[in-house]
C-alpha positions as CSV (number, residue, x, y, z in Angstrom):
1,M,-2.8,12.6,-17.7
2,L,-1.5,11.2,-14.4
3,R,2.1,11.6,-15.5
4,E,1.1,15.2,-16.5
5,V,-0.7,16.2,-13.2
6,A,2.5,14.5,-11.4
7,E,4.8,16.5,-13.2
8,E,3.0,19.8,-12.6
9,L,3.0,18.9,-8.7
10,G,6.7,17.9,-9.1
11,L,6.1,14.4,-8.3
12,S,7.7,13.0,-11.5
13,A,11.0,12.5,-9.7
14,A,9.2,10.3,-7.3
15,L,7.5,8.2,-9.9
16,A,10.9,7.7,-11.6
17,A,12.6,6.7,-8.4
18,A,10.0,4.3,-7.4
19,G,10.1,2.7,-11.0
20,R,6.6,1.6,-10.8
21,S,3.6,3.3,-12.8
22,S,1.4,3.2,-9.5
23,I,1.9,6.2,-7.2
24,R,1.8,6.9,-3.5
25,L,-1.6,7.5,-1.8
26,R,-0.4,10.9,-1.0
27,E,0.6,11.7,-4.5
28,L,-3.1,10.3,-5.6
29,I,-4.6,12.8,-3.1
30,R,-2.8,15.7,-4.5
31,A,-3.4,14.7,-8.2
32,V,-7.0,14.4,-7.5
33,R,-7.2,17.7,-5.8
34,A,-5.0,19.3,-9.0
35,C,-7.9,18.2,-11.0
36,K,-9.8,21.2,-12.5
37,T,-12.7,19.0,-14.1
38,A,-14.6,15.9,-13.5
39,A,-13.4,14.5,-16.3
40,E,-9.8,15.0,-15.3
41,E,-10.4,13.2,-12.0
42,R,-12.2,10.3,-13.5
43,D,-9.1,10.0,-16.0
44,V,-6.8,10.0,-13.2
45,I,-8.9,7.5,-11.0
46,A,-9.1,5.2,-14.2
47,K,-5.7,5.2,-14.7
48,E,-4.8,4.5,-11.1
49,S,-7.3,1.7,-11.1
50,A,-5.4,0.2,-13.9
51,A,-2.3,0.6,-12.3
52,L,-4.0,-1.2,-8.9
53,R,-5.3,-4.0,-11.1
54,E,-1.9,-4.5,-12.7
55,A,-0.3,-4.6,-9.2
56,F,-3.1,-6.9,-7.7
57,K,-2.1,-9.3,-10.8
58,D,1.3,-9.1,-10.1
59,Q,0.6,-10.9,-6.7
60,D,3.1,-8.3,-5.0
61,S,2.6,-8.4,-1.2
62,R,5.2,-5.5,-0.4
63,Y,2.9,-2.9,-1.6
64,R,-0.5,-4.4,-0.9
65,H,-1.6,-2.5,2.0
66,R,-0.6,0.5,0.2
67,N,-2.6,-0.5,-2.7
68,V,-5.6,-1.3,-0.7
69,A,-5.2,2.3,1.0
70,K,-5.4,3.8,-2.2
71,L,-8.3,1.5,-3.2
72,M,-10.3,2.8,0.0
73,Y,-9.6,6.4,-0.9
74,I,-10.9,5.6,-4.5
75,H,-14.0,3.9,-3.1
76,M,-14.7,7.1,-0.6
77,L,-14.6,9.4,-4.0
78,G,-17.6,7.2,-5.2
79,Y,-15.7,4.9,-8.0
80,P,-16.1,1.3,-8.1
81,T,-13.7,-1.0,-6.3
82,H,-14.9,-4.3,-6.4
83,F,-11.8,-5.6,-8.0
84,G,-9.9,-5.3,-4.8
85,Q,-12.2,-7.1,-2.4
86,M,-10.0,-10.1,-2.4
87,E,-6.6,-8.2,-1.6
88,T,-8.5,-6.9,1.7
89,L,-9.1,-10.5,2.5
90,K,-5.5,-11.5,1.9
91,L,-4.4,-8.6,4.1
92,I,-6.7,-10.0,6.9
93,A,-5.1,-13.5,6.4
94,A,-1.7,-12.1,6.6
95,N,0.4,-12.3,10.1
96,G,1.5,-8.8,10.7
97,F,-0.5,-6.3,12.5
98,P,-0.1,-3.5,10.1
99,E,-1.4,-5.8,7.3
100,K,-4.1,-6.7,9.3
101,R,-4.9,-3.3,10.4
102,I,-5.3,-2.1,6.8
103,G,-7.0,-5.5,5.6
104,Y,-9.7,-5.0,8.5
105,L,-10.2,-1.2,7.6
106,G,-11.0,-2.2,4.0
107,L,-13.3,-4.8,5.1
108,M,-15.2,-2.3,6.8
109,I,-15.3,0.5,4.4
110,L,-15.3,-1.5,0.9
111,L,-17.7,-4.6,1.9
112,D,-21.1,-4.9,3.8
113,E,-23.2,-7.9,5.0
114,R,-24.7,-8.1,1.7
115,H,-21.4,-9.2,0.1
116,E,-20.8,-12.9,-0.6
117,V,-17.3,-12.5,-0.3
118,L,-17.6,-12.0,3.5
119,M,-18.0,-16.0,3.9
120,L,-14.4,-16.3,3.0
121,V,-13.4,-14.1,6.1
122,T,-15.1,-16.1,8.6
123,N,-12.1,-18.2,9.4
124,S,-9.7,-15.6,9.7
125,L,-12.1,-13.4,12.1
126,K,-12.6,-16.6,14.4
127,M,-8.8,-17.0,14.3
128,D,-8.2,-13.4,15.2
129,L,-11.0,-13.4,18.1
130,N,-9.1,-16.3,19.7
131,N,-5.6,-14.5,19.2
132,H,-4.2,-14.8,22.8
133,K,-1.0,-13.1,22.0
134,N,-2.0,-9.9,20.7
135,M,-4.9,-7.9,22.2
136,Y,-4.8,-5.4,19.4
137,I,-5.5,-7.9,16.8
138,V,-8.6,-9.0,18.8
139,G,-9.8,-5.4,19.0
140,L,-9.5,-5.2,15.2
141,A,-11.5,-8.3,14.8
142,L,-14.3,-7.1,17.3
143,A,-14.5,-3.8,15.7
144,A,-14.7,-5.2,12.0
145,L,-17.4,-7.7,13.2
146,G,-19.3,-4.9,14.8
147,N,-19.1,-2.8,11.7
148,I,-20.2,-5.4,8.9
149,C,-22.7,-7.5,10.9
150,S,-26.1,-6.3,11.9
151,A,-27.8,-7.9,15.2
152,V,-30.2,-10.0,12.8
153,S,-27.4,-11.6,11.0
154,L,-25.5,-12.3,14.3
155,G,-28.5,-14.5,15.4
156,L,-29.5,-12.0,18.0
157,G,-32.7,-10.8,16.4
158,S,-34.1,-7.3,16.5
159,W,-33.8,-5.4,19.5
160,Q,-37.9,-5.3,19.8
161,Q,-37.7,-9.1,20.1
162,R,-34.9,-8.9,22.7
163,E,-37.2,-6.4,24.5
164,R,-40.1,-8.6,24.4
165,R,-38.4,-11.7,25.9
166,P,-37.8,-10.5,29.3
167,S,-41.2,-8.8,29.7
168,A,-42.8,-11.9,28.5
169,A,-40.9,-14.0,31.1
170,G,-41.4,-11.4,33.9
171,G,-45.1,-11.3,32.9
172,G,-45.4,-15.2,33.6
173,R,-44.4,-15.2,37.4
């Protein structure tokens, strides 16, 4: 089905040239938009999810950031993407800024504070927050920290508790 939609859109040459079963994000978006029914869309997503699982099994780091970007798109469509959580963490642990950017974006979109996988990202977050060479990496880490944590999980308590403390301290004077 995915190849049929790709052929209709004139993308079969791109698939053949790439020599891989997975397609680029832009081509995936076109294929999903070209679907006339929900069943066709589910079929396209199922085939691309299978291709992503295979790519993740192969441990190919060249296209990891592209695959996680496709995974985020699939997640935004409402399909399950739990199989790619570890790939997001691998991108965060990478050295380059482009990989970290996609990794932190995937962290913010795919995960929240209830996921246990977040315990694995704490060391990378700490290292990136202490990065003195690249302020953009520090910014990525701060943005991700702000998105995945609540005030309670950071140990700050609720806003009501923070408001009570100063008033209680001021009332005793």
